[in-house]
N, C-alpha and C positions, 0 to 999 in steps of 0.2 A: 669816687671811683666810678667809672662808666659802667652802665648796665651791660648785661650780656647781649641784649638786643642791639645796642648801639655799637658794641665792639665787634659784631659779626660772628661771635661764637655762639653755638647752640645753647639754649637754655636747658640744662640738664634737669631742672626742677619741673619742666612741663610734663604732664601726664600723657602717656601714649594714647593714641586713638584705638578704642576697643569696639569691635563689631561682633555682636552675638551671632553665631552661626545659625541659630533658629530664625533670626531676622532675614538672613539671606535665603533660607528655605521658603519663608513666607513671601518674599519678593518674587521668587521663582514661580510659586503657585499663582500669585496675582497676575503676573505677566503672561503666563500660559493661558489662564482663563480669559484675560482681556484680549489676547490675540485671536483665540478661536471664536469666542462669543461676540467679540467686536466685529469680526468678519461676517459672522452669521447675521448679526443685526443690520449691518450696512448692506449686505447682499440682499436680504429680504426687503429692505426698504427701497433699494434702487433697481434690482434686477430679479425680482421674485420669480416671475414666470420663466425667465431664462435659466435660472439656476436649478429649478425643479424639473426642467425638461431633460429627457435623455433619448437614447436611440430607439426606445420602445414606445414611450408615451410622454405626454406633457400634462399640464394642468387641465382639468381637475383630477385625472386619474393619479397623477403624481403631484403631491402637494407639500412635500418636505425635502429640502435639498440635502445631498450627500456632503460629506466633508470635502471631498475632492472638488466638487462643483463650487462649493462656497469659497474655498481658499485659492483656487487655481485658475479661474476662468475670466474674471472681470475686474476692471479698474473702477473704484479705488480699493475695494476690499482686499484684493490680492496683495497690493503693495503695502497697505497698512498692516496686514497680517505678517508679511515677511519682515517688515521693519521691527515689529514687536518680537518676533521670534529671534531675529538677529541680536536685539538688545538682551533677550533672555538667555542667549548662549553662554554669556559669562557666568551668571549664577548657576546654569546647568552644569558646566564643567567644574565649577567650584564645589557644588554639591557632591559630585562624583569623587573628587579628591578628598573632601572632608569626611565622607562616609568611609573611605579607605583608611584615613587617618584614625577614625574612631574605632574601626573594626579590626585593625591589624593586630596580630598576636605572633609571638615567636614560634608557635607550634603548628600553625595552619597556613597553607598557601591559598586558601579560598579567597580571603580579602584581595590579594593581588590579582587573582583571576577575575574577581568581580570588578576591579578597577579597569582591567582591559575590556571587559564586557560593557561597562558603563560608558567608556570612551567610544567604542564601536556603536553602541546603541544611540548615543548622541549624534554621531556622524551620520548614521543611517536615517535618523529622524530629520536632520537637516537636508539629507538627500531627497526624501520623498516630499518634503515641504517645498523645496526650491525647484525640484524637477517634477512638475505636475503631470497628471495623466494626459493633459492637452499637449505638453511639450514632448514627452516620450512615454507612451503607455507602458512599454515593457520595463524600462528602467525604473519608472515610478513603482510598478508592482513588485519588482525584485527588492527594492529598498524597503517598501512597506512590509513585505513578507519577512525580510531580514530583521526589521525592527521588532515585529511580533515574536519571531523566534528568539531573539536576544532578550526579550522580556522574561522568558522562562527562567534561565539561570539568574537573571538580575533579581527578579522578585523572590524566587525561592531561596536563592543564596543570601540575599539581604536579610530575610527573616531568620535564616539559620545563624547568621553571624551577629545579629543584634543581641546585646546582653539581656539576659532574662529579666533583670531587675528594672529595665527601662519601661516607662509608660507605654511606649510604642509597641513593645512586645506584648504587654498585657492586652492592649487593644487589638493587636493582630491575631492573637490566639483564638478568640471566639469567632471572629469574622474573617480572619486572614486578610484583613485590610483590602478587600476587593480583588485580590489577585486570583482567587478561585473564580469569582464572578467574572473577572476579565476573560479568562479562558473559556468559561461556560458560555459567555456571550458570543464566542466565535462560532459555535454550532448553529444557532439560528441565523447568524449573519451570513454564513456560508450557504445555508439553505436558501435564503431569500435572494442571494446573489445568483445562485444557479437558476432559481425561478425566473429571474430577470434576464440573465445572459443566455441561458440555454433554451428555456421554455418561453421566454419573451412574454411574461405575464405582466400586463399593465398594473401598476400599483405596487409591484413587488420591490421596486427599488426604493420606494418610500419606506417600506418596512425594513429593508436592509439599512437604510440611512439611520433609523432609530438606533440600531445596534452598533453602527459605526460611531455615532456620537457617544453612545454609552461607553464604548472602548476608550474614547478620548477622555471622558470624565473619570472613568475608573483609573486610567493611567495617571492622570494629574493627581487624583486622590491618593493614589499609592505613593507617588513621589512627595506629596505634601507631608506624609507621615515622618519624613526625615526631620521635620521641625521638632517632633516629639523626642526623637533620639538626641538631637543636639541640646535640647533643654535639659534632658535627664543627665547628660554628661557635662552640662555647663560649659559647652565648647565655645570658645571665643577666638576671634582673629585680632591680634594686636599689631598695630603698625606704629613704629616709632621706637625711640630708645627706651631701654629699661632703667636708665640712670635716674637717680633721685626718687626712688619709690618711697611710699609711706612705710611706717613700721609694720602695718598690717600686711602690706605687699611683701615686705622682706620676710616676714614670718611665713607667708604663703609660699614664697620661692624657696625657702629653706626646707619646706616639707618634701620628703622623698615620695614619689609616686611609683609604686612597684607593679600594681596590677592593672590600673586603668590608664588610658592614654593621657598625655599632658593636656590640660584643659585649654591651652592657648598656644599659638605659634609665635615664637620669638624671632628676632632677626638672625641672619645667617652667621654673623660673627659670634654671637652668643652660643648658637648651636655648635659651632666648631670648637669653642672653648670647652663647653660641657662635654662634648664627645671626647676630646683629648684627655680630660681629667678622668672620665669614666674608663677609657681604654687603659690609662696608666694604672688605675686602681684595680681593675678587674683582669688585666692580662688578656688571656685568650678565652675568657669566659663567654664573651659575646659570640665566638665561633660556635660554641656548643649550643648557646641559646638561639642563635639565628643560623640554622643550617642553610645550605644553598637552596635556591628556588627549586631546582630539579628534585632535590631530595625531599622537599616538602610536598612537591606535586606528585611524587612517585606513587603513592597509593591510588590517586585518581587515574594516573596513566596506566597503572597495572589493571585497574578495574576496566578501563576502556579496552585495553588489550585483551582481557579475558572475554569480554562481551563480543569483540570482533572475532576472536578465534572460535567462539561458540557459533557465530554466524557462519563461519567457514565450515564448521562441522555440519550444520543443517544444510548448507548448500551442497556439500558432497553427498550427504545422505539422501536428500530429495532428488538429486540428479541421477541416482543409480537406476531407479525403476524406469524413467523415460528413456534412458540410454539403452537399456536392454530390450525394452518393448518395441523399439524400432524393428528388431528382427521378428518379433511376434506378428507385427502388423503386416510385414511383407510375406510372412509364411501363412498368415490367416490361421494360425494354430500355434501349438507349442513348438518352438524352433530349437530348443536346447540351450540357448543363451540365458534362459530364465534361471539356470543354476547359479548365475552370478549373484542372485539374491543371497545365496548362502555365504557370500563373503562377509556378511554382517555377523556371522557366527564366530568370527575370529577371536572374540574375548575368551573362548574356551582355552586358548593358548596360555592364559594367565594361570592355568592349573599347573604349568611347568614352573617350579620354583625359581630357577635361574632367570627365566624370561620375565616372571612376575617381578623379581627384584630389580631387573633392568628397567622395566616399564615404569616402576615407581620412582626411579632415580630422576634427577633433574635432566641428565643427559638423555635418558630414554624418552621422557615426555617431550623434550625438544625435538628429538628425531621423529617421534610419532606425529607431532604437529607438522613437521616438514614433509613427511610422507603423505599426509592428508592433502597437502597442496598439489600433489601430483594430479588429483582429480580436477582441480581448477585449471592447471596447466594443460590438461588433456584437450582443451579447445584447439590447440595448435596442431593436433594430429588430424590429418584429412580422412583417415579410414574410420568408419563407424565401429568396426571390430577392434581396432587399436584403441579408440576412445573407451570402449566398454572394458577392455582389459585394464586400462589405467584407472578408470573410475572404480572398478571393482577392487583393485589393489588399494586405492586411496580410502575406499569405504572400510576395508578391513583394518587399515591403520587407524582411521578415525574412530571406529567402534572400540578398538582396544583402548585408545586414549580416553574415550568417553567413559568406559567402564572404570578406569582408574580414577578419573575425576569425580564421577558420580558416587561410586561405591566404596572406594578406598582412598579418599583424598589424603595424600601423604603430607607429612609435616614439612618436608623439604620443598614441596610444591607450594605450600603455604595456605592451603584451603582451610584446614583445621576445623571445619564445621560442615555438616551436611547441608546446612541452609544456604551457604554461600554458593557452592556450585549449582545447586538447584535453581536459585534465583538467576544466576548467570546464564544457564542454559535456556531459561524462559525468556530472558531479555534477548538472547541471540536469536531465538526463534521469531520473536516479534520483529527484530531487525530484518530477518529474512523475508517475512511477509510484507513488511513495509517496502523493501527493495523491489519486490514484485509489483506491488501496487503502483509504485512510481515509475516502473519500467514496462508498462503494458503487459503485466502479468508474467513476465519472464524474469527470473533471477539473473542479474547482470553478470554473474561469475559462473553460470552453468557452462559446461563444456559444449552444450548444444547451441550456444549463441556465440557470436564473435562480433567484431566491429561492424560487420555488414548487417547484422540482425539485432542490434541493440545491446551488444555485450560491452562490458567494461572490465574485461578479463585482466588486462595488464595492470590497471589501477587496483583491482582487487588483490592481485598477487603481490604488488608492491606494499600495500597496506598490511597484508598478512605477514610478509617477511619482516616488516617493522615490529609487528606484534610478537612474532616469534623471537626476534632479537631482544626485545624487552623482557620476554619471559625467561630467556636463557640467562640474562644478566641480572635478573631480579634478586634482591636479597632473600635469604631463606625465609624470612617472615616479614611481611609488610603490614603497616598498621591496619589497613582495611581488611586484612585477611587473618589477623591474629585469632587464635582460638578463644571463643567466648567461654569464660569460666562458668557461666550460668548453665551452659548446655549440659544436660544429663545424659550419661551413657548407661545403657542397661547392663546388667550383669549377665554372664553367660547363661545363667539359669532362666532369665526372663527374656532372652533374645527370641523374637518371633521367628516362625518358620520361613525359610527363604523362598519356597515355591509360590505361595500366594502373593508375596511382595513382587516376585519376578513377573508373574502373570499380569499383575496390575500395571507394572511399569511398561511392559510390552504393549498392552492395550492402550495405555495413555499415549505412548509414542505414535502409534498408528492413528489414534483419534485426532491428535494435534495435526499430523501430516495430512490426513484425508479431509478434514473439515476447516482447518484454520490456516493452512500454509498459504492460501491466497484469500484475501478478504471478500472477494466476490463469489466464492464458492457457495456460501450460505445463501446469497441472493439468487444464484442460479437454481437452488433447490426450491425457491418460493416464486420464481418468475412465471407469470401467466400471459404475458403479451399485452396487446393494446385494446382499449385505452389503458394506460398505465395506472394501476391501482395499488402498486407496491413499490419497493425500493428498486433503484436502477444500479446496475453493477458498478459502473465507473463513477457514479455520483455518491452513492451511499456506502461504498465499501469501507470508508473510514470509520463508520460506526462499529464495524467488527473490531477494528483496532482499539477503539475506545473501550468496548466491552472487555477485550483481551487485557488491555492495560489496567482496567479497574480490577480484574481478577488477580493479577499479579500484585497490584497495590494492596488489595485486601489481604493477601497472604503476608506481605511484608509488614503491614500494620498489625495484624493479629499475632504474628510471630513475635513482634516487639512487646505485645501485651501478655503473651503466654496463653492466649485463648486456643481451645481445641475445637471451635465451632465448625471448622472446615473438614473435620473428620467425623462429624456426627451424621448418622443415617438420614436425618431430615434434610441435610444439605445434598446428600446423594439423591433423595427423592425429588428435590427441586431440580437438580441437573437432569435426571431421567425424565421428569415431566416436561422439561424444556425440549429434550430430544424428541419426545412424542409429538409435541406441537410442531416442531420443525418438520417431522416426517408427514404428519397428517394434514397440515394446513398450508395455505398458500398466501401470497402477497404479504402485507405487513404483519398479519398474525403469525404466519409461518416464520418470517424473518425475526420477529420478536422471540420466538422459541429458539432460533439460531443464535441470537445475541445472548440468551440465557445459557446456551451450551458453551459459547465462547467464554463467558464469565466463569462458568463452572469449571471447565477444563483448565483454564489458566490459574484459577484459585487453588485447585487440588493438586496441580502439578508438582510444586515443591514438596508438598507433604508426601506424595507418592514416592518421589525420589528419596526423601529422608527415610521413609520406611524401608525402601529397598536397600539403602545403605546400611541401615541398622540390622536388617535381617540377613543381608549378604556379607556381613563382616566376617572375613576369613573364608568366604565362599564366593568371591567376586566372579570367578570364572564361570561357574554354573549359573549363578544368578543373572549375569549379563547375557550369557549365551541363550538361556531359555527366554529372556525378554525379547531378544532379537528374533528368536524362532517364532514367537507369537506375532511379531511384526510381519515376518515372512508369510505366515499362514493367513493373516488378515489381508495382506496385499493380494494374495492369490484368490481368497474368498470374495473380496470386493470386486475383483475383475470378473470372476465367474458369474456374478449376478447379471452382467450384460453380455459377456462373451461365451455364454453357455453353449451356443451352437457350434463352437469351434474347438472345444476342449472335452476330453473324456470326463464323465461324471458331472459336467456342468449343469445338467438338468436339475440336480438336487438343490442348486442355489439360484435357479432361474428367478429373476426379479424378486429376490428375497433380501433386499437391503434392510428390511425390518429385522431379520434374524441377525445379520451382521452387526447392525447398530445395537441391538439388545445384547449381543455377546460382548461388544466393546464395554458397555456400561456394567455388565455383569462381572467382568474381570476387574474393572476399576474398583468395584465395590469391595473387592478383597482387601484393599488398603484402608478401609474405613474402620472406625471403632465400633465393633459389634459386642462389646462387653456388656454383661448384665448390670442392672442398677446395683450400686454398692460395691462393685469390683473396682480395684485400682486401675488407672489408665495404663495402657500398654507403654512400654518404655520408648517405643518408636515415635510416640506422639510428641516428644520434645523436638522443637524446631525453633531455634533461636538465631536470628540474624544479627551479626555484629552491628553495632550502632553506626560505624562508618559506612558500611555497605548499605545499611538501611536508608540513610540519606541519599547516597549515590543512586540507589534503586529508584527512589521517588523522583529525583531530578531526571533520571534517564527515561522513566515512564512518561513524565510530563513532556519531555523533549520529543520522544517518538510519537506520542499522540498528536502533538501540535504539528509535527512534520507531516503526519498522515493527512490531517485536515488541510494543511496548507498545500500539500500535493494535489489534493482534490480541487481546492480553490484555484491553484495555478492552472490546472488543465481546463477548468471551467472558464477562467478569464482569458485563456489563450485565444488570440484572434484566429480561431479555426475556420474551417470551410463550412458555410451554411449550406445545408442540403438543397440543391437547386438542379433541375434537369439540365443536361448539357446542351440540348438543342430545343429550347423552349419555344422559340419563334416558329419552328417547323413542326411542333407537336410530336416530336420523335421520342420513342421509348426504345432503348437498347437493353435487352434482358439476357442474362447469361446464367448457365448452370455449370457448376464445377464441383467435382468430388475431390476434396483437397487432402485426403489421406492423413487426417488428424494433425495437419500443420507441420508435418515432418517431411522434408524433402529427401531426395535419393541419397544425399550425403549425411543424413541424420541430423540436419540443422533445422532450426525453427524457420518456417517459410512465410511468415506473415508479411514481411516487407517485400519479398519477391512476388507474392500474390498481389499486394498493393500496386506494384509497378505495372503489372499487366492489366489489372482492372482500370487503373488510371488511364493508360494509353488507349484502351478500347472504349473509353468514355461510357462505361456501363451505368445505366440509371437504376436497374433492378438486378440484383444478384442473388441466386440461390446457392449457398455453400452447403455441402454435405460432408458427413464424418467430421463433425465439429464439436461434439460434446467432450471437452478436454478437462472437465472438472473432476478428474479422477487421479489417483496416485500415479498410475502408470503413464499418464499423459502430462504430469507436472502441474495439474490444477491450473490450467491456462484458459484465457478467453481469446479465441482466434479472431474475433471481430474487432478487437480494441484498436489496433493500429489503423486498419482500413477505415473504420468509422470515424475516428478522431482526425485523421490526416486528410481524408478525401471528402468527408462530410456526408454521412449516411444516417438515416434512421435505422435502428437495429431491432430485430426480434430474434433473440438467441434460441428460441424454440424450447422443446421439452427439456427439463433439467436432468441432472444425473440420477435423481431418484425416480425417473421415469424409465430408466434402463434401455435407452436407445443409443445409437451411435451419433445422433445429433443432426440437426438441420438449422440453418441460419438464414434469415432474410435480411438483405440490405436494400434500402430504397432511398432514392433521391426525392421520392414523392411522399407526402404525409401518409402515415399508416393510420387509417381511421379505426380499424378493428382487426383483430387477429384471433384465431382460435387454433389451439394445438390439438392434434389428433394422434392417437396411438392406433395405427391400422391393425386389422385382424392378423394375428401371427400365432396360430396354434402350434406350429412345429418349429419354426426357426427364430431368427433374431427379431426383436420387436421393432417395427417400422414406424418412424416419426413422419409427421406431415404438418405443415403450417398453412392455414387458409387465412388469407389476409385481404382486406379491402383497401385499395390505394386510391387516393385522389389524384388522378392523372389529368391535369389541365381542366378540372371541373367535372370529369367523368369518373364515376366509380368503377374501378376495374378489379376483378378478383384475381389474385395471384396465389397459386398453389405450389408449394415446394415440398417434395417428398423423397424419401429413400426407401424403396421397396426391398423385398427379400431376395434371396439368392436363387440360382437355378436349381439348387438341391432341394428346395421346398416349394414344389409346384402348387400345393394347396394354398400356402401363404400368398403366393403371387396372385393367384386367382381371386382370393377374397380381398386382398388389398386393392387390386385393380377395379373390382366392382365398387368398393367403397369410394375410391377416387373418382370413378365415373359418376357416382351418385352426387358427390360434393360438387363437381363441375356442372352437372345438369341441373342442380337445384336452383341455380341463378339464371338459367336460360331465359331470354336471349342476351343477358348482360355480358359485356366483354370479359374474357378470361385469358390468362396466360398461365400455362402449366410448365414448371421447370422441375424435372425429376430424374431419378435413377430407377429405371423400370425393369431392365434385364429381359429383353425380348427382341426377336427379329421383326423388322417392319412388315406389316400386313400379316403377321402370323395369326392363324385361325384360333378360335377359342378352343381350349381354356387358357391359351397364352394371353398375356395382359393387353396386347396392343388393341384388339378390337373392343374389349370391354371399355377401354378408356376413350378411344376415338369415337366409336359409334354411340355408346351409352352416354358418354359425357358431352356429346354434341359439340365436338371441337375438331379442328383441322391439324394435321401434322405440319410441322414447319416446312418440310419438303418431302412429300410422299415418294419422290423418285430417288431419294438417298437411301440405298439399301445397305450401305456399309455402316450400320449402327447396331449396338447391342445393349449398352447400359444407359446412356444419357439421351433424353428426349425433350423436345420443346413442342407443346401444343398451344393453340390459340383459338380465339373466337371473338368476333365483333370488332376486329382491328384490321388495318391494312398492313400486310407484311411487305417490307421493302428490301430486306437483306437477310442473309443467313450465312454465318461464318463458323468454321471449325478451326480453332487455334491449337497448335501442338503444345504439349505440357512442359517442354524442356525437361529439366530434372526436378521440378517442383513436386510432382505427384505422379500417380500412375494413370491419370485420366485427363483427356483434353478438356479445353474450355469451349463450350458451344454457346453461340450468341444468335439471338433472333432480334431483328430490328423491325419496329412497327410504327405506324402513324395512327394516332388516336383521332377518330372522326369528331367533328363538332357535336356537342351534346344533343342538338336537335335534329341532326342529320342521320347518324348511324352509317353502317356499311350499305351502299346502294346496290352492289352486285356481289353476291357471295358465291357465285358459280365457280367451278374449277377453272374454266377458261379465264375468267377475270382474275382469279388468284394466281395463275401461272403465266402472267405476261412477263416472261424473262427479259432482262435488259443488260446492257453494259453499264458500268458505273457512270460513264460520260453522259448517259441519257437521263441521269437523275441529278438533282441539285447537289452541290458539293457537301452540304450538311449530311447527306446520306452515305458518304464515302467512308470506308474504314481506313485506318492508317496505312499509308503506302509502304512504310519501312518493314512491314511484316510479310511482304511478298517474298516467296522463296528465291526468286531470281535476284533479289538484292541482298540476300543473305539472312533475312529475318532480323530479329532483335532479341538479345539476351537468350538465345536458344529457342525462341518461339517463332513460328511462322504459320501461315495459312496452309493447311494440309488437306488431304483427300481430294479437294478440287483445285488446290494451289491458289485459290482466290476466293473471296467472298462471292456468294451468289446474290444477284440483284434482281428486283422485280418492280415492274411499273405499277402505279396506282391506276385503277380503271378510270377511263374518261368520264367526266361528269361528277367525280367524287369531290365533296367539299371537305377540305381539311384545314 
């Protein structure tokens, strides 16, 4: 009888080919290491000095290559690397599929989600590998950032889904298999990248490269741990027929596997047969065991929707004060619209039983969420008063909804525990702060911004509608929101009093809003100028988010363990001590105190909410109303510390931020555990977060923190404009002074981008901006210099911080700022006047630039003292060059005690044009420079004050001004008599219509002046 081989039929007795999945994981690890370190070895051997060189420095300052330079610039290392990565793509995709196969369960949608993340992660890896920074810098960076972001759910999710009995889990638990170190390495890596890219420090890129290579090693190390999982599960891949197995194999195949995945993959026909038999035997049992993907993902979707709706609440709440303060700014006093703050007291309506019952119902909560969106949609209304009405109405609806969620979470809504809504509101607040950080300190859904000023209003509305639709169709109780049976409820006799809990909640709300709603606010408190010896707002703001996220993570972790450490008075002492350091110190020391405050407020927030919910049970109306009343009082008090000159009774809070800060922490202390030793803990101390929400919280915090760090890295790596003078060859300096009305235009919109456009067209090299301290609740905690500095390329000194109680002054310079000093000018009667004294390196000559905002006409003593001090500051450096840009409030040539003569005569400076008598507020003075032009540009509808510009030529360092007489200074000319580099833009002449509402006014043209004959420039 012929053999099977000779007859052409398959030999059913041949054993199938079996590949251990752990071997595949090991191959993936070896190929990845060979690709990266092979390229590094070849590159160092063949092109060492070329691959260590960058745009700042080369060897020997830079002596270790970055990953991008190693794999992307030179032949043959680039080609060898890409070939090995291509070969490794097969094992990479196989690992993703096998991990899904190992982790999948009938009750969780997370493995399916991780499968999608794994595929996207692999594709993004291939993207930044094959599209190098030399090919397309932006695409390479986007794919690299995407890969890092996708690592967050991949690493945390894989750890969560790995069976606890596996060796990999035991090794991951103590050390987290490098994923914590992976994200920790991002912080120094970003720091050194900024040192290289922004500050251009030689050698910084080498240090950056160490951490970049560390990320590669940690990433490969993490993926290699899949080998341990596969070994623990004895996972195999079988190729071939299963016919003719041995007796042992038959016995193994007869064994039913119910809990663990099948240890190997069979061919498709066998799978179909087994599936048919199982379906016939079990009927519709599989439908119950394997619900649809959407049903399994519903808890996660609900969680995301809740966090986004919390973000909408914070957006509406933080928009109310800036929207109403528009009217106060124009009135320079109490305008009446401030009563809109009282819209937050709307939860008092919950005292009406029918209304309370409706607000608790699903329909009522859905309607309240929808009404809150009115505040977001208000951006479409052109009238500031109309927007204020809509935002006030939305704030009232949002406050009612928040009171129901926080204090009386209904079972139909599904919250079921005080911990869940408290954590969600904390995450929503962090999302709001992150949105501002990524959008130049403007919340993208505020009604004060639109598509012209950085708004994403329609996108925000669309996402909110989806979240509301999900909420309305949500099952009565979703797995992530089920009531935790471990949570303890106090009996009526042990219920704490509602008033202390309400006061603490109100103080916490204001503290979060005033200090943490923008991550750069704490940095503004500690800023001291140049040389920079502390944090920088747009660079280090992410550290605030890290501290904030750590505080929330600490709460989630301790709630899971049942610890009450966060309600202990010692923790309060730590928070209060941090607040003192923030207030009393500057630079890194002060900011370290600010980070402590951020950690403290974030960590105690959920506990304060839980106590308020416990104490306010059955009294939500008065508990919430009093909390919002505390917020209103703090809003007014914090404003009075700086606006004391314009409001009745303001003198009692003049410059007393210390009192306001102490009151904030004093009221928060009411939520702490002050029981005597031996007493039982208060009932409200129970704070148990459901396990499903616990994990979602940790993943969300990791994601938000990474996004904040990557946002900073993205802006730092963006090919922005390097600060360079506009007319370097002609040694020209154009300096402007502009009072910008707190960045709010006549329509009540954010004006940063409109200001940017005029400053860009006028080609200003030095700009003094006044009324710029916006790190206050009533101004939205904004940074007015962010857009201009990043998009036009300026060095920035943001001036005295909000704890200095001034209206603010900012210096923007195309020239390096060598040194700057902040002054608080004498102000015994009126508002505190700020000044910046800076030394700029202008073409090798040190020029002093002074920017100041003096007092008002109503305080003549202040104006006299301030003018004397400014005269002293300018004369102290005589005869070195000086440019003064300020708000003075005087008529030209007015005799003493008016400010003009104190500043011009005592300061040894010249007026920009002494023949211009049509001035009152803004003035430009100078010394030691050749003035060649003077322009006054109308404000359009940006602010209430024009832009004044002086144009100067800096003499050569060894020459100086050869003739400083009045005759030499007033050699008036037509523009055609000067080189074209001295001409101002032609499109702003009124006879051609101006541009964007701006035009040269008063003289209807810039005034031009000749340089004296014989001058060397």
